C-alpha positions as CSV (number, residue, x, y, z in Angstrom):
1,M,9.0,-62.2,-66.4
2,P,10.1,-65.0,-68.7
3,V,12.3,-67.8,-67.2
4,A,14.1,-70.5,-69.2
5,G,15.0,-73.3,-66.9
6,D,17.2,-71.7,-64.2
7,I,18.3,-68.9,-66.6
8,F,17.0,-65.3,-66.6
9,V,16.6,-63.9,-70.2
10,P,15.9,-60.2,-70.2
11,T,13.0,-59.1,-72.2
12,L,15.2,-56.6,-74.0
13,L,17.3,-59.4,-75.6
14,R,14.1,-61.2,-76.8
15,T,12.8,-58.1,-78.7
16,P,12.6,-58.6,-82.5
17,P,15.4,-56.8,-84.4
18,A,12.9,-55.0,-86.6
19,L,11.5,-53.3,-83.5
20,F,15.0,-51.9,-82.8
21,K,15.3,-50.7,-86.3
22,T,11.9,-49.0,-86.4
23,H,11.4,-47.7,-82.9
24,L,14.7,-47.8,-81.0
25,K,17.8,-45.8,-81.6
26,P,20.0,-46.8,-78.6
27,S,22.6,-44.4,-77.4
28,R,26.1,-45.4,-76.5
29,R,25.1,-45.8,-72.9
30,G,22.2,-48.0,-73.9
31,W,24.4,-50.3,-75.9
32,I,26.7,-50.6,-72.8
33,V,23.7,-51.6,-70.7
34,V,22.6,-54.2,-73.2
35,G,26.1,-55.6,-73.3
36,V,26.4,-55.8,-69.5
37,V,23.0,-57.6,-69.3
38,A,24.0,-60.0,-72.1
39,L,27.3,-60.7,-70.3
40,V,25.6,-61.3,-66.9
41,S,23.1,-63.6,-68.6
42,S,25.8,-65.6,-70.3
43,V,27.8,-65.9,-67.1
44,L,24.7,-67.0,-65.2
45,T,23.9,-69.5,-67.9
46,A,27.4,-70.9,-67.7
47,D,27.2,-71.0,-63.9
48,V,23.9,-72.9,-64.0
49,A,25.2,-75.3,-66.5
50,A,28.3,-75.9,-64.4
51,S,26.2,-76.5,-61.2
52,V,23.7,-79.0,-62.6
53,G,23.5,-82.0,-60.1
54,R,26.0,-80.3,-57.7
55,I,26.0,-78.2,-54.6
56,R,26.8,-74.6,-55.4
57,P,30.3,-73.3,-54.6
58,G,31.0,-71.9,-51.1
59,V,28.3,-74.0,-49.4
60,K,29.3,-75.9,-46.2
61,V,27.7,-77.6,-43.2
62,G,29.7,-76.7,-40.1
63,S,33.3,-77.5,-40.9
64,L,32.3,-79.8,-43.8
65,D,32.8,-78.1,-47.2
66,L,30.3,-79.3,-49.8
67,G,30.8,-76.6,-52.4
68,G,30.9,-77.9,-56.0
69,R,30.3,-81.6,-55.0
70,R,27.9,-83.9,-56.7
71,L,24.8,-84.7,-54.7
72,N,25.7,-88.3,-54.1
73,D,29.2,-87.3,-52.9
74,A,27.7,-84.7,-50.6
75,S,25.2,-87.2,-49.2
76,E,28.0,-89.7,-48.4
77,L,30.1,-87.0,-46.7
78,L,27.1,-85.9,-44.6
79,T,26.3,-89.5,-43.6
80,N,29.9,-90.2,-42.5
81,R,30.0,-86.9,-40.5
82,A,26.6,-87.7,-38.9
83,K,28.0,-91.1,-37.7
84,R,30.8,-89.3,-36.0
85,L,28.6,-86.7,-34.4
86,T,26.4,-89.4,-32.9
87,S,29.3,-91.5,-31.6
88,E,31.5,-89.0,-29.9
89,P,30.5,-87.0,-26.7
90,A,30.3,-83.2,-26.9
91,H,32.0,-80.9,-24.4
92,L,30.4,-78.0,-22.6
93,T,32.3,-75.5,-20.4
94,A,30.8,-73.2,-17.8
95,N,32.8,-71.0,-15.4
96,G,36.0,-73.0,-16.2
97,R,34.4,-76.4,-15.4
98,G,33.6,-79.0,-18.0
99,L,30.7,-81.4,-18.7
100,S,30.7,-84.3,-21.2
101,L,27.5,-84.9,-23.0
102,K,26.7,-88.1,-24.9
103,P,24.4,-87.6,-28.0
104,E,22.1,-90.4,-26.8
105,Q,21.4,-88.5,-23.6
106,V,19.2,-86.1,-25.6
107,D,18.3,-88.3,-28.5
108,F,20.4,-86.2,-30.9
109,Y,20.1,-87.2,-34.5
110,P,21.5,-85.2,-37.5
111,D,19.0,-85.5,-40.4
112,V,21.2,-86.0,-43.5
113,D,18.4,-85.8,-46.1
114,R,17.0,-82.5,-44.8
115,T,20.5,-81.0,-44.4
116,L,21.4,-82.0,-48.0
117,R,18.2,-80.4,-49.3
118,R,19.0,-77.2,-47.4
119,A,22.5,-77.2,-48.9
120,K,21.2,-77.8,-52.4
121,A,18.7,-75.0,-52.1
122,V,21.4,-72.3,-51.9
123,G,21.2,-70.3,-55.1
124,R,18.2,-72.1,-56.2
125,S,15.5,-70.8,-53.9
126,G,13.7,-67.5,-53.6
127,N,12.9,-65.0,-56.4
128,V,15.2,-64.3,-59.3
129,F,17.1,-61.5,-57.6
130,A,17.7,-63.6,-54.5
131,R,19.1,-66.4,-56.6
132,I,21.4,-64.0,-58.5
133,W,22.6,-62.6,-55.1
134,Q,23.2,-66.0,-53.6
135,R,25.2,-67.2,-56.7
136,S,27.2,-64.0,-56.8
137,R,27.9,-64.0,-53.1
138,S,29.1,-67.6,-53.2
139,R,32.0,-66.5,-55.5
140,F,33.5,-64.4,-52.7
141,T,32.4,-66.0,-49.4
142,T,31.0,-69.2,-47.9
143,T,27.5,-70.0,-46.7
144,D,27.1,-72.3,-43.7
145,V,23.6,-73.8,-43.9
146,G,24.1,-75.7,-40.6
147,W,22.7,-79.1,-39.7
148,H,19.1,-79.9,-39.6
149,S,19.0,-82.0,-36.4
150,D,16.4,-83.7,-34.3
151,I,16.8,-83.5,-30.5
152,D,14.6,-84.2,-27.5
153,S,13.8,-80.8,-26.0
154,R,12.8,-82.3,-22.6
155,S,16.2,-84.1,-22.3
156,V,18.0,-80.8,-23.2
157,K,16.1,-79.1,-20.4
158,N,17.3,-81.8,-18.0
159,V,20.9,-81.3,-19.1
160,V,20.5,-77.6,-18.7
161,S,19.1,-78.1,-15.2
162,Q,22.1,-80.3,-14.4
163,L,24.5,-77.6,-15.6
164,S,22.6,-75.1,-13.5
165,R,22.9,-77.2,-10.4
166,R,26.6,-77.6,-10.9
167,F,27.6,-74.1,-11.9
168,D,25.0,-71.6,-10.4
169,A,26.3,-69.6,-7.5
170,P,23.7,-67.9,-5.4
171,G,26.0,-65.1,-4.2
172,R,24.9,-63.2,-1.1
173,E,23.6,-60.0,0.2
174,A,25.5,-57.7,2.5
175,G,25.2,-58.9,6.1
176,I,26.9,-59.5,9.4
177,K,28.6,-62.3,11.3
178,A,29.7,-62.9,14.8
179,E,33.4,-63.1,15.8
180,G,33.4,-63.8,19.5
181,A,31.7,-61.0,21.3
182,R,31.9,-58.6,18.3
183,I,29.8,-58.3,15.1
184,V,31.7,-57.7,11.8
185,P,30.3,-56.7,8.4
186,V,30.0,-59.2,5.5
187,R,30.5,-57.7,2.0
188,P,28.0,-58.6,-0.7
189,E,28.8,-61.0,-3.5
190,P,27.0,-61.0,-6.9
191,G,25.2,-64.2,-7.9
192,R,25.9,-66.2,-11.0
193,V,23.0,-67.8,-12.9
194,L,23.1,-69.9,-16.0
195,D,21.5,-68.4,-19.1
196,R,19.2,-71.3,-19.7
197,R,18.2,-70.4,-23.3
198,G,21.8,-69.7,-24.2
199,A,22.8,-73.0,-22.6
200,A,20.2,-74.9,-24.6
201,R,21.5,-73.4,-27.8
202,G,25.1,-74.3,-26.6
203,V,24.1,-77.9,-26.1
204,V,22.9,-78.1,-29.8
205,R,25.9,-76.2,-31.0
206,A,28.3,-78.6,-29.1
207,L,26.6,-81.7,-30.5
208,E,26.7,-80.4,-34.1
209,S,30.3,-79.2,-34.0
210,W,33.2,-81.3,-35.6
211,P,35.9,-81.6,-34.7
212,R,34.7,-81.6,-31.1
213,R,35.5,-78.5,-29.1
214,D,34.6,-77.0,-25.8
215,V,31.4,-74.9,-26.1
216,T,31.2,-72.2,-23.5
217,V,27.8,-71.9,-21.8
218,P,26.8,-68.3,-21.0
219,F,26.1,-67.1,-17.4
220,Q,24.3,-64.0,-16.1
221,K,25.4,-62.1,-13.0
222,E,22.8,-61.2,-10.4
223,G,23.1,-57.9,-8.7
224,R,22.7,-57.4,-5.0
225,K,20.1,-55.2,-3.3
226,T,22.6,-54.1,-0.5
227,G,26.1,-52.8,-0.5
228,T,29.3,-52.5,1.6
229,E,28.0,-49.4,3.4
230,D,24.8,-51.2,4.4
231,A,27.0,-54.0,6.0
232,D,29.1,-51.5,7.9
233,E,26.0,-49.7,9.3
234,A,24.3,-53.1,10.2
235,A,27.4,-54.2,12.1
236,R,27.4,-50.9,14.0
237,R,23.8,-51.3,15.0
238,A,24.3,-55.0,15.9
239,N,27.2,-54.2,18.3
240,H,25.1,-51.7,20.0
241,L,22.4,-54.3,20.7
242,I,24.9,-56.7,22.4
243,R,26.8,-54.0,24.4
244,A,25.7,-55.8,27.6
245,P,24.3,-59.1,28.7
246,I,20.6,-59.9,28.5
247,T,18.9,-62.1,31.1
248,L,16.3,-64.6,30.0
249,T,13.6,-65.8,32.5
250,S,11.8,-69.1,32.2
251,P,8.1,-69.7,33.0
252,K,9.2,-71.2,36.3
253,G,11.2,-68.1,37.2
254,D,14.6,-69.6,36.3
255,R,17.1,-67.0,35.0
256,V,19.6,-67.5,32.3
257,E,22.2,-64.8,31.5
258,L,23.3,-64.4,27.9
259,P,26.6,-62.5,27.6
260,P,27.6,-60.6,24.4
261,E,29.5,-63.7,23.1
262,E,26.3,-65.7,23.3
263,L,24.1,-62.9,22.0
264,A,26.2,-62.2,18.9
265,P,25.5,-65.5,17.1
266,L,21.8,-65.0,17.5
267,L,21.7,-61.8,15.4
268,E,21.0,-61.5,11.6
269,A,20.8,-58.7,9.1
270,V,18.0,-59.1,6.5
271,P,17.4,-56.9,3.4
272,K,14.4,-54.7,3.9
273,K,12.7,-52.3,1.4
274,Q,13.2,-48.7,2.5
275,G,11.5,-46.1,0.2
276,D,13.2,-46.4,-3.2
277,G,16.1,-48.4,-1.9
278,W,17.1,-51.2,0.4
279,D,18.4,-51.4,4.0
280,L,19.5,-54.2,6.3
281,D,17.2,-54.9,9.2
282,V,19.2,-56.1,12.2
283,R,17.3,-58.4,14.6
284,F,17.5,-61.6,16.6
285,S,16.9,-64.5,14.3
286,T,14.1,-66.9,15.0
287,S,16.0,-69.9,13.4
288,L,19.2,-69.0,15.3
289,V,17.4,-68.6,18.6
290,A,15.7,-72.0,17.9
291,S,19.0,-73.8,17.1
292,R,21.2,-72.3,19.8
293,L,18.7,-71.9,22.7
294,G,16.2,-74.7,21.9
295,E,18.1,-77.5,23.6
296,R,18.5,-75.4,26.8
297,M,14.8,-74.7,26.9
298,K,13.8,-78.4,26.7
299,Q,14.0,-78.6,30.5
300,F,11.1,-76.2,30.7
301,E,8.9,-77.9,28.1
302,T,6.1,-80.4,28.8
303,E,4.7,-82.9,26.4
304,P,0.9,-82.9,25.6
305,A,-1.1,-85.9,26.6
306,N,-3.8,-87.2,24.3
307,A,-7.3,-88.0,25.4
308,S,-7.7,-91.7,26.1
309,F,-10.4,-94.2,26.7
310,A,-10.9,-96.1,30.0
311,V,-12.6,-99.4,29.6
312,Q,-14.6,-100.8,32.5
313,G,-16.4,-104.0,31.5
314,S,-18.5,-103.2,28.5
315,S,-18.6,-99.5,29.0
316,V,-16.1,-96.8,28.0
317,S,-15.3,-93.3,29.4
318,V,-13.0,-90.6,28.2
319,R,-9.9,-89.6,30.1
320,P,-9.2,-85.9,29.4
321,S,-6.3,-84.6,27.3
322,R,-3.7,-82.2,28.6
323,D,-1.9,-79.5,26.7
324,G,1.8,-79.2,26.9
325,L,4.3,-76.3,26.7
326,K,6.7,-75.8,23.8
327,F,9.5,-73.3,23.4
328,D,8.5,-70.4,21.0
329,P,11.7,-69.1,19.4
330,A,9.9,-66.5,17.3
331,K,8.3,-64.7,20.3
332,T,11.6,-65.2,22.3
333,A,13.5,-63.4,19.5
334,E,11.0,-60.5,19.7
335,A,11.5,-60.3,23.4
336,L,15.3,-60.2,22.9
337,D,14.9,-57.4,20.4
338,E,12.9,-55.4,22.9
339,A,15.3,-56.0,25.8
340,A,18.3,-55.1,23.6
341,G,16.9,-51.6,23.0
342,H,17.0,-50.9,26.8
343,D,19.9,-49.9,29.0
344,E,18.4,-51.3,32.2
345,P,16.9,-53.7,32.9
346,R,18.1,-55.9,30.0
347,E,15.7,-58.8,30.7
348,A,13.5,-60.8,28.4
349,G,10.9,-63.4,29.2
350,T,11.4,-66.7,27.5
351,A,8.2,-67.4,25.4
352,F,6.4,-70.7,25.4
353,T,3.2,-71.6,23.6
354,A,0.6,-74.3,24.4
355,A,1.2,-77.6,22.6
356,E,-2.3,-79.0,21.9
357,A,-2.8,-82.8,22.2
358,A,-3.3,-84.7,18.9
359,L,-6.6,-86.0,20.3
360,T,-8.3,-83.5,22.6
361,T,-11.0,-84.3,25.1
362,E,-13.7,-82.7,22.9
363,E,-12.6,-84.7,19.8
364,A,-12.6,-87.9,21.8
365,K,-16.1,-87.3,23.1
366,K,-17.3,-86.6,19.5
367,L,-16.1,-90.1,18.5
368,K,-19.1,-91.5,20.6
369,I,-17.1,-94.6,21.7
370,T,-19.3,-95.7,24.5
371,E,-19.8,-99.5,24.5
372,L,-18.4,-102.9,23.6
373,V,-19.5,-103.7,20.0
374,S,-17.8,-107.1,19.5
375,S,-15.2,-109.3,20.9
376,F,-13.5,-112.5,19.8
377,D,-10.8,-114.8,21.1
378,T,-8.8,-117.8,19.9
379,Q,-6.7,-120.4,21.7
380,H,-3.1,-121.5,21.2
381,P,-0.6,-123.8,23.0
382,C,1.5,-122.1,25.6
383,C,5.1,-121.1,25.5
384,Q,6.0,-121.4,21.8
385,P,8.0,-118.7,20.0
386,R,4.9,-117.9,17.9
387,V,3.1,-116.9,21.1
388,K,5.6,-114.1,21.7
389,N,5.0,-112.9,18.1
390,I,1.3,-112.8,18.7
391,H,1.8,-110.8,21.9
392,R,4.1,-108.3,20.0
393,I,1.6,-107.5,17.3
394,A,-1.2,-107.3,19.9
395,D,0.7,-104.7,21.8
396,A,1.4,-102.7,18.6
397,V,-2.3,-102.5,17.8
398,D,-3.7,-102.1,21.4
399,G,-5.4,-98.7,21.9
400,T,-5.7,-97.8,18.2
401,V,-8.6,-95.6,17.3
402,V,-10.2,-95.8,13.9
403,K,-12.3,-92.7,13.1
404,P,-15.6,-92.9,11.1
405,G,-14.9,-93.4,7.4
406,E,-11.2,-94.4,8.0
407,T,-9.6,-97.7,6.8
408,F,-7.4,-99.6,9.2
409,S,-4.4,-101.6,7.8
410,L,-2.9,-104.2,10.1
411,N,0.4,-104.1,8.2
412,K,0.6,-100.4,8.3
413,K,-0.1,-100.2,12.0
414,A,2.2,-103.1,13.1
415,G,4.9,-102.5,10.5
416,K,7.3,-105.1,9.2
417,R,8.0,-107.9,11.7
418,T,11.8,-107.8,12.6
419,T,14.0,-109.1,15.3
420,E,14.8,-105.5,16.3
421,K,11.1,-105.2,17.2
422,G,11.3,-108.3,19.3
423,Y,9.8,-110.8,16.9
424,L,11.1,-114.3,16.8
425,L,11.6,-117.1,14.3
426,A,8.5,-119.3,14.4
427,P,6.8,-121.7,12.0
428,M,5.0,-120.4,8.9
429,I,3.3,-122.3,6.1
430,F,5.1,-122.4,2.7
431,D,4.1,-124.8,-0.1
432,G,2.3,-127.0,2.4
433,E,5.2,-127.2,4.8
434,F,5.9,-125.5,8.1
435,K,9.1,-123.4,8.0
436,D,10.6,-120.9,10.4
437,D,10.3,-117.2,9.6
438,V,10.6,-114.0,11.7
439,G,7.1,-113.2,12.9
440,G,5.6,-116.6,12.3
441,G,2.3,-117.0,14.0
442,V,0.9,-113.4,13.6
443,S,-1.8,-114.8,11.4
444,Q,-3.6,-115.9,14.5
445,F,-3.9,-112.3,15.6
446,A,-5.1,-111.4,12.1
447,T,-7.8,-114.1,12.3
448,T,-8.9,-113.0,15.8
449,L,-9.2,-109.4,14.6
450,H,-11.0,-110.6,11.5
451,N,-13.7,-112.2,13.6
452,A,-14.1,-109.2,15.9
453,V,-14.6,-107.1,12.8
454,F,-17.1,-109.6,11.4
455,F,-19.3,-109.6,14.5
456,G,-18.9,-105.8,14.8
457,G,-20.6,-105.4,11.4
458,Y,-17.7,-103.4,10.0
459,Q,-16.8,-103.4,6.3
460,F,-14.0,-105.7,5.0
461,V,-11.7,-104.0,2.6
462,S,-9.1,-106.7,2.0
463,Y,-8.1,-110.0,3.5
464,K,-7.0,-113.4,2.4
465,A,-7.6,-116.9,3.9
466,H,-4.9,-119.4,4.4
467,S,-4.1,-121.6,1.4
468,F,-5.4,-124.6,3.2
469,Y,-7.6,-125.0,6.2
470,I,-6.1,-124.9,9.7
471,N,-8.5,-126.5,12.2
472,R,-7.8,-124.1,15.1
473,Y,-9.7,-121.4,13.1
474,P,-13.4,-121.2,12.1
475,A,-13.6,-122.4,8.5
476,G,-14.2,-119.5,6.0
477,R,-13.7,-116.9,8.7
478,E,-10.0,-116.4,9.0
479,S,-7.1,-114.3,7.6
480,T,-3.4,-114.8,6.9
481,L,-0.9,-112.0,7.3
482,S,2.6,-111.4,5.7
483,W,4.8,-108.5,4.8
484,P,4.0,-106.5,2.7
485,A,1.1,-108.6,1.6
486,P,-1.3,-110.1,2.1
487,D,-2.7,-107.5,4.5
488,F,-5.8,-107.3,6.6
489,K,-7.9,-104.1,6.2
490,F,-11.3,-103.0,7.3
491,R,-13.2,-99.7,7.1
492,N,-15.1,-98.1,9.9
493,N,-18.4,-97.7,8.2
494,S,-20.2,-96.5,11.3
495,S,-20.9,-93.0,12.6
496,A,-18.8,-93.6,15.8
497,G,-15.1,-94.3,16.3
498,V,-13.7,-97.8,16.9
499,L,-11.4,-98.4,19.8
500,I,-9.3,-101.6,19.3
501,K,-8.3,-103.3,22.6
502,T,-6.3,-106.4,22.8
503,G,-5.6,-108.9,25.5
504,Y,-3.7,-112.2,25.9
505,S,-2.7,-114.9,28.3
506,G,-0.4,-117.9,28.0
507,G,-3.0,-119.8,25.9
508,S,-5.3,-117.3,24.2
509,I,-5.5,-114.0,22.4
510,S,-8.5,-111.7,22.4
511,V,-9.6,-108.6,20.4
512,S,-12.4,-106.3,21.5
513,L,-13.9,-103.4,19.5
514,Y,-15.5,-100.5,21.3
515,G,-17.7,-97.9,19.6
516,S,-21.5,-97.8,19.1
517,K,-23.6,-100.8,18.1
518,E,-26.1,-98.4,16.5
519,G,-28.8,-100.9,17.1
520,K,-27.1,-103.6,15.1
521,K,-27.2,-107.3,15.8
522,V,-24.8,-109.6,14.0
523,T,-24.8,-113.4,13.7
524,A,-23.0,-115.9,11.5
525,Q,-24.2,-118.9,9.5
526,A,-21.8,-121.4,8.0
527,G,-22.8,-123.6,5.0
528,E,-21.8,-127.2,4.4
529,R,-18.3,-128.0,3.2
530,K,-18.4,-129.0,-0.5
531,N,-16.3,-130.1,-3.4
532,F,-13.7,-131.9,-1.4
533,T,-10.2,-132.5,-3.0
534,E,-7.8,-135.1,-1.8
535,P,-4.2,-134.2,-0.8
536,T,-1.3,-135.1,-3.0
537,L,1.8,-137.0,-1.8
538,K,5.2,-135.4,-1.7
539,R,8.3,-137.6,-1.0
540,M,11.4,-135.8,0.1
541,P,14.9,-137.3,0.8
542,N,16.3,-136.7,4.2
543,P,20.0,-137.6,4.6
544,S,19.6,-137.9,8.4
545,L,17.4,-140.9,8.0
546,P,18.9,-144.4,7.5
547,P,18.3,-146.0,4.0
548,G,14.8,-147.4,3.7
549,R,13.4,-145.5,6.7
550,E,10.3,-143.4,6.0
551,V,8.9,-140.7,8.2
552,M,5.6,-138.9,7.7
553,K,6.3,-135.2,8.2
554,E,2.8,-133.8,7.4
555,K,-0.4,-135.9,7.4
556,G,-2.1,-133.6,4.9
557,S,-5.7,-132.6,4.7
558,Q,-8.6,-132.3,2.3
559,G,-9.4,-129.2,0.4
560,F,-13.0,-127.9,0.2
561,D,-15.3,-125.0,-0.5
562,I,-17.3,-123.3,2.1
563,E,-19.8,-120.4,2.3
564,V,-20.2,-118.2,5.4
565,F,-23.0,-115.7,5.8
566,R,-23.0,-112.6,8.0
567,I,-26.6,-111.6,9.0
568,I,-27.0,-108.0,10.2
569,T,-30.3,-106.9,11.7
570,K,-30.9,-103.2,12.3
571,G,-34.1,-101.3,12.7
572,G,-36.2,-104.2,11.7
573,E,-34.3,-104.7,8.5
574,T,-32.0,-107.7,7.8
575,T,-29.1,-107.9,5.4
576,R,-27.3,-111.1,4.5
577,Q,-23.7,-111.0,3.3
578,R,-22.0,-114.0,1.6
579,F,-18.3,-114.9,2.0
580,F,-16.9,-117.7,-0.1
581,T,-13.6,-119.5,0.6
582,R,-11.9,-122.3,-1.3
583,Y,-9.2,-124.3,0.5
584,K,-6.6,-126.3,-1.3
585,P,-5.7,-129.7,0.0
586,A,-2.6,-129.7,2.2
587,P,-0.1,-132.3,0.8
588,R,1.0,-135.4,2.7
589,I,4.8,-135.1,3.1
590,I,6.9,-138.2,3.6
591,E,10.7,-138.0,4.2
592,F,12.8,-141.0,3.4
593,G,16.4,-142.0,3.9
594,P,18.7,-141.9,0.8
595,G,18.6,-145.3,-1.0
596,A,15.1,-146.0,0.3
597,P,12.9,-147.9,-2.3
598,A,10.4,-145.7,-4.2
599,G,6.8,-146.3,-3.5
600,S,4.0,-145.1,-1.2
601,P,4.2,-145.7,2.5
602,T,2.1,-148.5,3.9
603,P,-1.4,-147.0,4.6
604,G,-2.1,-146.8,8.3
605,A,1.6,-147.1,9.2
606,G,2.6,-144.9,12.0
607,P,5.5,-142.9,10.7
608,T,7.9,-141.3,13.0
609,P,6.9,-137.6,13.7
610,G,9.1,-135.1,12.0
611,G,8.7,-131.4,12.1
612,P,6.0,-129.3,13.8
613,V,2.5,-130.8,14.2
614,P,-0.5,-128.5,14.2
615,P,-1.9,-128.1,17.7
616,P,-5.3,-129.6,18.6
617,T,-8.5,-127.7,17.5
618,P,-9.7,-125.3,20.3
619,A,-13.3,-124.6,21.1
620,Q,-14.6,-121.8,18.9
621,T,-17.3,-119.1,19.4
622,P,-19.7,-118.3,16.5
623,N,-18.0,-116.8,13.5
624,P,-17.6,-115.4,9.7
625,P,-15.7,-114.7,6.1
626,A,-12.7,-115.2,3.9
627,T,-11.4,-115.5,0.3
628,P,-9.0,-117.7,-1.7
629,A,-5.7,-118.2,-0.1
630,P,-2.1,-117.0,-1.0
631,P,0.7,-119.2,-2.1
632,R,2.8,-118.2,0.9
633,T,1.2,-118.1,4.3
634,P,2.9,-116.9,7.5
635,G,2.6,-118.9,10.7
636,P,-0.8,-120.3,11.3
């Protein structure tokens, strides 16, 4: 069909006049039709001419009237409105309660360009008849094209979930409740659940509306399975069950009488499917029996005892486990149900079940912990606060069993060192200085365990050497420990369990690992110290010293590299594992009185001792590995 621009020109009007004269002899009705078509065409032509470069009349976006406006003007109006929509919070209402929603919470963005194109398309899109209908309709009514908005659907879901948590009401089924020694019915109440799809649409509608107004979010009511008559019948049956006391008997023969006022709070009525409908099942509640009788039954319970290991010299035996007894509220509730159905005797046995030990005798035997695999000890001066910290962590680890394939973490086992756990302030190393910290000194235990693991042939998972060498420990075979890191971890890569036993005296700490040697023999070989680095000098003012006085607080020590090898022989085969450690030089620290002249102290001068001095090096047994050290090292 011919189209001229945006104007429909009927074929009839384009027919040559000669054709009319030769072939057509229109009737009066025909001339009327021709006239109407010509009139409509001229009106549409005039309408199009008037709408060039403008939004068609009657078009709006929400409350914003764009009809007849030029495109630039309409764009400006939409831009200003979009700024308002994104700067002011929207308001949602559900069940009489309100919620304010900021546009940025859901990344709301009104797209001006797309919205303008949508408004411009009214009367200009679709087929010819659709255009004529849109243009004619705009003369008598308005067309709201709405905003074309971008919004984060996941954030909208979160807002809807928030609304749901605030406004949902679960309702309740018919039921019963205790009032003294009597049971009374509880009427059902319908639930109220947010219409999530409707709420999501409400969120968008609220954000696109201007001026801002409360947008009501829809709810749906949830019906109940049971009714008032069910509650009345359940109360009648419940009162029959508690018409007289019931006596409970314990495993030891003790008798506890429960009068009606104590029985009533133990009952519940639960919806139960009956044929095509629902009924209320009246029974003694497992949870209520547990909460109301559990404390009274504790006197009859016994705790299970895990299997344990008895160490005699280098051999190990298993001490059997023992099951305990634990109150069973579910079976006790069943016993009460049965007793309540009788007239005499109304007695119920209190049910208890066996509580199995976490480690049974059989499980302990399967671990094959039969012999001493390795042991190591280190020495320390007596009676310092750090010694108590070493003893605390040793007690925390003593008796630990590491199953085959498991990884042991010293930090996880011992936990954070705190004063509440009995740890004391003791020296630790920080930036080359000894400073007090809670739990200082526990690195000596980590080093002792490190060496026991080394000679046991077990797999190192993670550890870290001290930042500089401490001469009480074997070079290249030591670990530092702090919270939460660095940690000391090893994996039990044997087919038997590992039992960790600790021991200590006033001047030493020992760690022994029991399990199965599996024919392994482990030795250590230390390489020469190489790549020595000299300590730096740090001068620090000390107001307590007189001017000009200098005191050497730390003598410092050289840094160096060292390799340690672990040699494992098993079944005629030998493996050699290399462990490399690089120690930094420990700085020399000199304190001086304010006003003292700058310069280095006289070499060889005997400065006044200040601060803790590392104890003398103890004798060491053969030993293994380590890695580069951390910047902060807890007590040596």
